C-alpha positions as CSV (number, residue, x, y, z in Angstrom):
1,M,-0.1,0.3,0.2
2,F,1.0,3.2,-0.9
3,K,0.4,6.7,0.9
4,Q,-1.9,9.0,-0.7
5,K,-0.6,11.4,-3.0
6,P,0.8,14.3,-1.9
7,Q,-1.1,17.5,-1.6
8,E,0.5,20.3,-4.0
9,D,2.2,23.1,-1.5
10,R,4.0,26.3,-1.8
11,D,7.0,24.6,-3.2
12,S,5.2,23.7,-6.5
13,P,6.8,25.5,-8.9
14,K,2.9,26.9,-9.9
15,A,3.9,28.7,-6.5
16,A,6.7,30.3,-8.3
17,A,7.5,32.8,-10.7
18,G,7.1,31.5,-14.3
19,G,5.4,28.4,-13.2
20,K,6.1,24.6,-13.8
21,G,6.1,25.1,-17.4
22,S,8.8,27.4,-17.5
23,L,11.0,25.6,-15.1
24,L,10.9,22.5,-17.1
25,R,11.8,24.8,-20.3
26,R,14.8,26.0,-18.4
27,R,16.0,22.6,-17.9
28,W,15.7,21.4,-21.7
29,K,17.5,24.9,-22.7
30,L,19.9,24.1,-20.2
31,L,20.6,20.5,-21.5
32,A,20.3,21.4,-25.0
33,V,23.3,24.0,-24.9
34,C,25.4,22.5,-22.3
35,A,28.1,19.6,-22.2
36,L,28.5,17.4,-19.3
37,C,30.8,19.4,-16.5
38,S,33.4,17.4,-14.6
39,M,32.7,17.2,-10.6
40,L,35.0,19.7,-10.0
41,A,33.0,22.3,-12.0
42,A,30.7,24.6,-9.6
43,P,26.9,24.5,-10.2
44,A,25.8,26.6,-12.9
45,S,22.3,28.6,-12.5
46,A,20.1,28.3,-15.6
47,S,18.0,31.3,-17.2
48,G,14.8,31.6,-17.8
49,S,13.4,30.8,-21.3
50,N,9.8,31.8,-22.9
51,A,10.4,29.6,-26.3
52,A,7.8,27.0,-26.4
53,V,10.0,23.4,-26.9
54,Q,8.2,21.2,-29.6
55,T,11.2,19.0,-30.2
56,A,11.3,15.2,-28.4
57,V,14.1,16.3,-25.8
58,V,13.9,13.6,-23.2
59,L,14.3,14.7,-19.5
60,G,15.6,11.6,-17.5
61,G,13.2,9.6,-19.5
62,L,10.5,11.8,-19.7
63,A,9.7,13.1,-23.2
64,S,8.9,16.8,-23.4
65,G,4.7,16.0,-24.5
66,Q,4.4,14.3,-21.2
67,T,6.0,17.6,-19.0
68,A,2.5,18.8,-18.1
69,S,2.1,15.9,-15.9
70,L,5.2,16.6,-13.5
71,E,4.3,17.1,-10.3
72,G,6.6,19.0,-7.9
73,P,8.9,20.0,-6.4
74,F,8.1,18.2,-3.3
75,V,10.4,18.1,0.0
76,A,10.7,14.6,1.6
77,G,10.0,13.9,5.6
78,E,11.3,11.3,8.0
79,S,9.0,8.7,6.7
80,T,7.8,10.2,2.9
81,Q,6.7,7.6,0.7
82,L,6.2,7.8,-3.1
83,P,2.0,8.0,-3.9
84,F,2.8,4.9,-6.6
85,E,5.8,2.1,-7.2
86,P,7.8,3.7,-9.5
87,A,9.0,2.2,-12.8
88,A,11.9,4.7,-13.3
89,V,13.7,6.0,-10.7
90,Y,16.4,9.0,-11.3
91,R,18.7,10.5,-8.5
92,N,20.6,13.8,-9.2
93,D,19.8,12.9,-13.5
94,E,21.0,9.6,-13.5
95,A,19.3,6.2,-13.0
96,A,18.9,4.4,-9.6
97,A,17.7,1.3,-8.5
98,S,16.7,2.7,-5.2
99,T,13.2,4.5,-4.3
100,R,14.0,5.5,-0.8
101,L,13.6,9.0,0.1
102,E,15.4,10.4,2.5
103,Q,14.8,13.6,5.0
104,Y,15.1,16.6,2.8
105,D,14.9,14.9,-0.5
106,V,13.5,16.7,-3.3
107,Y,11.6,14.8,-5.7
108,Y,9.1,15.2,-8.6
109,Y,7.1,12.7,-10.2
110,N,5.0,12.1,-13.6
111,E,2.2,9.7,-12.4
112,N,1.4,8.6,-15.6
113,T,4.6,7.2,-16.3
114,R,5.5,6.3,-12.9
115,T,8.9,8.1,-13.1
116,V,10.2,9.4,-9.9
117,W,13.3,12.4,-10.2
118,I,15.1,12.8,-6.8
119,Y,17.6,15.4,-5.8
120,D,19.8,15.3,-2.5
121,T,22.3,18.1,-3.3
122,R,22.3,20.7,-0.8
123,A,24.7,24.1,-0.6
124,A,25.7,25.1,2.6
125,G,27.3,28.2,4.4
126,R,26.7,31.8,5.2
127,I,24.4,33.7,2.5
128,T,26.8,36.5,1.4
129,A,24.7,37.9,-1.5
130,V,20.7,38.1,-2.5
131,S,19.6,39.8,-5.9
132,P,18.0,41.9,-7.4
133,S,16.8,43.0,-3.9
134,A,16.6,42.0,-0.2
135,S,13.3,41.7,0.5
136,A,12.3,40.0,-3.1
137,P,15.4,38.0,-3.9
138,T,15.6,35.9,-7.3
139,A,18.8,34.5,-6.8
140,V,21.4,34.4,-3.6
141,T,24.8,33.2,-3.2
142,V,26.3,30.6,-0.7
143,A,29.9,29.6,-0.4
144,G,30.7,31.5,-3.1
145,T,28.0,30.4,-5.7
146,E,24.9,31.9,-7.0
147,Y,22.0,29.8,-7.1
148,T,19.0,30.7,-8.3
149,I,15.7,30.6,-6.2
150,G,13.0,28.3,-7.6
151,T,10.2,28.7,-5.3
152,A,8.3,31.0,-3.8
153,S,8.5,29.7,-0.3
154,A,12.5,29.6,-0.6
155,A,12.1,33.4,-1.6
156,A,10.0,34.2,1.4
157,Q,12.8,32.7,3.8
158,I,15.6,34.6,2.4
159,S,13.7,37.9,2.3
160,S,14.6,40.8,4.4
161,L,11.2,41.0,5.2
162,N,11.1,37.7,7.1
163,G,14.4,38.4,8.5
164,G,16.9,36.6,6.0
165,G,19.1,37.4,3.7
166,V,23.2,38.5,3.9
167,G,24.9,37.1,7.0
168,Q,22.2,34.0,7.9
169,V,23.6,30.6,8.0
170,V,21.9,28.2,5.7
171,T,21.1,25.2,4.5
172,L,19.6,25.0,0.5
173,L,18.0,22.2,-0.8
174,L,18.5,22.0,-4.5
175,G,16.3,20.4,-7.1
176,M,16.4,20.3,-11.4
177,D,18.5,22.7,-12.5
178,D,20.4,23.5,-8.9
179,Q,17.1,25.6,-7.9
180,V,16.6,26.6,-4.6
181,V,13.8,24.7,-3.2
182,R,13.8,25.3,0.1
183,V,16.1,26.9,2.9
184,L,17.1,25.1,6.1
185,T,18.0,27.1,9.3
186,G,19.0,26.8,12.7
187,D,19.7,23.1,13.7
188,Q,18.4,22.1,10.3
189,A,20.8,23.6,8.8
190,D,23.3,21.2,9.6
191,A,24.2,19.6,6.2
192,V,27.1,16.6,5.6
193,F,29.4,16.5,2.9
194,Y,32.0,13.9,1.2
195,G,35.3,14.6,-1.2
196,V,39.1,14.6,-1.3
197,V,41.2,17.3,0.3
198,Q,42.9,18.9,-2.7
199,S,45.1,21.4,-0.2
200,A,45.5,22.8,3.7
201,S,47.1,26.2,3.9
202,R,47.6,28.3,7.6
203,S,47.6,32.1,7.2
204,L,47.6,34.6,9.9
205,T,44.2,36.4,11.1
206,E,43.5,39.5,13.3
207,D,39.9,39.4,13.7
208,N,40.0,38.9,17.1
209,G,44.0,39.6,17.9
210,A,46.6,37.6,15.9
211,D,45.9,33.9,15.6
212,V,46.6,31.2,12.8
213,Q,43.7,30.0,10.4
214,Q,43.7,26.7,8.7
215,S,41.9,26.7,5.1
216,V,41.3,23.6,3.6
217,A,40.2,23.0,0.0
218,V,37.8,19.8,-0.6
219,A,36.5,19.0,-4.1
220,C,33.4,17.3,-2.9
221,T,31.2,14.6,-4.6
222,D,28.0,17.1,-5.3
223,G,30.8,18.9,-8.0
224,V,31.7,21.8,-5.7
225,T,35.2,22.4,-4.3
226,R,34.6,23.7,-1.1
227,T,37.4,26.0,1.2
228,V,36.7,25.4,4.9
229,H,38.3,26.3,7.7
230,V,39.1,23.7,10.3
231,D,41.3,23.5,13.9
232,K,44.7,24.6,12.9
233,S,46.2,21.9,14.8
234,L,44.8,19.3,12.6
235,N,46.4,17.8,9.6
236,F,44.7,17.2,6.6
237,P,46.9,16.1,3.8
238,A,46.1,16.6,0.1
239,G,44.5,13.3,-1.1
240,W,42.3,12.3,1.7
241,L,38.7,11.2,1.6
242,V,36.7,13.4,4.7
243,E,33.5,14.1,5.3
244,I,32.7,17.5,6.2
245,T,29.6,18.5,8.5
246,V,28.7,22.0,8.2
247,G,27.0,23.7,11.2
248,T,25.3,26.7,12.3
249,N,28.0,28.1,14.7
250,A,28.2,31.8,14.6
251,S,31.4,31.8,12.3
252,G,29.5,29.6,9.8
253,D,32.3,27.1,9.6
254,V,32.4,23.3,9.8
255,T,31.8,21.9,13.0
256,S,34.0,19.0,12.0
257,M,35.6,17.4,9.6
258,T,37.0,13.9,9.5
259,Q,38.5,11.5,7.5
260,L,36.7,8.7,5.7
261,M,37.2,4.8,6.6
262,P,39.1,2.7,3.8
263,V,38.1,-0.6,3.0
264,M,39.5,-3.0,0.1
265,V,36.7,-4.0,-2.2
266,D,36.5,-7.5,-4.0
267,Q,32.9,-7.3,-5.0
268,L,30.1,-4.8,-6.9
269,G,26.6,-5.0,-6.6
270,A,24.0,-3.0,-7.8
271,A,23.7,-0.9,-4.3
272,W,26.4,-2.7,-2.4
273,V,30.1,-3.9,-2.0
274,K,31.6,-6.4,-0.2
275,S,35.2,-7.0,1.3
276,G,35.6,-10.8,1.8
277,E,32.3,-11.3,4.2
278,D,31.3,-8.1,4.6
279,R,29.1,-6.1,3.0
280,Y,28.8,-2.7,2.8
281,E,25.7,-0.2,1.4
282,T,26.3,2.2,-0.9
283,A,25.3,5.8,-1.2
284,D,22.9,6.6,-4.3
285,D,25.6,9.4,-5.2
286,M,28.6,7.5,-4.8
287,Q,31.2,9.1,-6.4
288,V,33.6,6.5,-8.2
289,Y,37.7,8.4,-8.9
290,L,39.9,6.8,-11.1
291,W,43.5,7.5,-9.2
292,Y,46.5,8.0,-11.4
293,K,49.9,9.4,-9.7
294,G,48.5,11.5,-7.0
295,Q,45.3,12.8,-8.9
296,Y,42.1,11.8,-8.8
297,Y,39.8,11.6,-11.9
298,P,36.2,11.3,-11.8
299,T,34.5,8.4,-13.6
300,T,31.7,6.2,-13.4
301,L,31.0,2.6,-12.0
302,A,30.2,1.2,-15.2
303,K,33.9,2.0,-16.4
304,V,35.3,-0.2,-13.5
305,D,35.0,-3.5,-12.1
306,A,37.1,-5.6,-9.4
307,E,38.8,-8.0,-12.5
308,N,41.1,-5.1,-13.8
309,Y,41.0,-2.6,-10.7
310,H,42.3,-2.4,-7.4
311,L,38.7,-0.9,-5.8
312,I,39.0,0.7,-2.3
313,G,35.8,2.2,-0.8
314,W,35.5,4.8,1.8
315,Y,32.6,4.9,4.0
316,D,31.6,7.3,7.2
317,S,31.6,5.0,10.4
318,M,29.9,8.1,12.4
319,G,26.9,5.7,13.9
320,C,24.3,8.3,12.3
321,A,21.0,6.7,10.6
322,A,22.6,7.6,7.4
323,G,25.7,6.8,7.9
324,G,27.7,3.2,7.4
325,K,27.4,3.8,3.4
326,V,30.2,3.7,1.1
327,R,30.2,7.4,-0.2
328,V,33.3,7.3,-2.7
329,L,34.9,4.3,-4.4
330,V,38.5,4.9,-5.6
331,A,40.0,2.9,-8.1
332,V,43.5,1.8,-9.5
333,K,44.3,0.1,-12.6
334,K,46.2,-3.2,-12.4
335,D,49.1,-3.3,-14.1
């Protein structure tokens, strides 16, 4: 049994400027003119388009003639279930096997084709700019990247009329086209990212007297390279696979950054890996890298195997409900 179809709320594109059709037209235009970016590229903001799309464009299995039946965006709660059994699932625009919704996942669906699109991309940090105005923002900048606001409720949360805006520590929930669907603040704004340490440096800071500040650049699996400030006494060498927790402390910096745990992988499954007799679940957004001479190159699971590559899975062991999963898989080609 599945739950009743969720009621459309203010997060629906119908409530945002341009409506649902405008959002999808922007999506098709972006897909038609953009090449696939590498995982180190910052997400781009899509621009609007009012041109009618009549071609047989396919968006994650959804033909352009079927877009009138697209519902969403919705934001999943702790126990949200889909209103039907999906025939096809796409997570972050790639085919996925799991239909499970985690809290704060952004999702859309077409009930006619039984297709679901799920996005778990987030951006966390302090808001440094909004435009075109503080009271009626249509774009917001967090951690150095500008995002288009895609729903009326997100715009209201960021508006200065409601106490939001520059200086606020937030987590943005992103949907199609990396558009902002909802804004989390307070304790909800904690976010977790995974990635590879690119570099670390220490420098003098005199904001509150002379002190040393350590900055670490991490290429995260969501495609964004983040520079975070961490305890100056800790060492994070280049090449480490780490988990970053961004919290709501006064500075907007990370509350913790820990190394992921490695495990040698000798078997690959659709949503799991095995090391001997031990089995580990893989994250739906697991990033796969090819390692060569100290450099990590993003690739896909379909391009590697246990026969021709040494495989190392990196998993978080923090004991949280969503933990214990392999977040990064590193492949080293056998000689």
